[in-house]
N, C-alpha and C positions, 0 to 999 in steps of 0.2 A: 348657544347658538351653533345653530345650525355654518354649516361650510362655508357656503354663499354668503352668508350676512356678512357672517367676516371680513372677508376678499369687499364686501360691500361698504366695510367702515376702517378697512384701511386698501387704499386704492393700491397704495405706492408696490403692494409686497404682488408675488410671482403666485398660480398656484403650489409650486412646486415647493416653491423655499414656505411654505401657507401646510405646506403640507409637513414637509420635516420638521417643523418648531409645535409641530401641534403633537406628532407623531413622541417628540424630546419633549415636552410638557410633560403626555402621558405616563410618559418613560420614569420619571421625572417624581408622579404624584399629585403632580398640581396639578393637574385637572383630567375628569373622567369623559371615558366615552360610551353616551350610548347609540349603538345600531336598533333604529325604528325596521320592524318588520312588512317593507311596505316595496310596491317593482316601484319605482329600481326604490332600492333601499333607503333610508337614510338616516344619514353621523350627524350625531347633538352634541357640543361641547357643554362642558361647565362646569367654574370652576372647582377643587376635591376641597371636605372639611381639612387641610395642608392648604393646600391654592388658597382658603382663605382665608389662613393665618397670615399674605403676604400683602392681603389689602389698605394696613392702616401706613404699613411702609412705601410700596406704590404709589400713596395716596398724599403725603406728606412731598413724597419725590416729584409725581405728580407738581406739584406746586408746587413748590420747588424752581423745576421747569422754567413752570409758567409765568414769576416771577421773574425769574432771571429774563425772558425772553421779550419784558415788558418792559426791562430795564429798569425792573424796581430792584437787585440784586447786581447794579455793578463791579459789585465789587466783589463776588461771591470769587468766581472764580482763583481771586488773588488769596481769599480767605480759607483757603482749603487749604486744609494738610496732607498735602500724599505722601506718605508710606512706601518710602521707593527698595523695593529687595539692597541691600546692603553688597556687592564686590564682595564675592572666595576665592 
């Protein structure tokens, strides 16, 4: 996707934050960036092979969040076993 398309799909994000996040995702190998030789230049982002390995995890997390938002998992916050670091 091009940056503009991503911005339209996430209207709450500012251009600065979107650019920063895309750069971090590229640096971490999760997305790849392709510059198309046009005037003005066009940039496209896509999930890298490494980034695609996150799809099952993100899909599960998304389903969980949607169910929570719909009230289907009212006990979910209590059921979470949050591990807190022990003070030293």
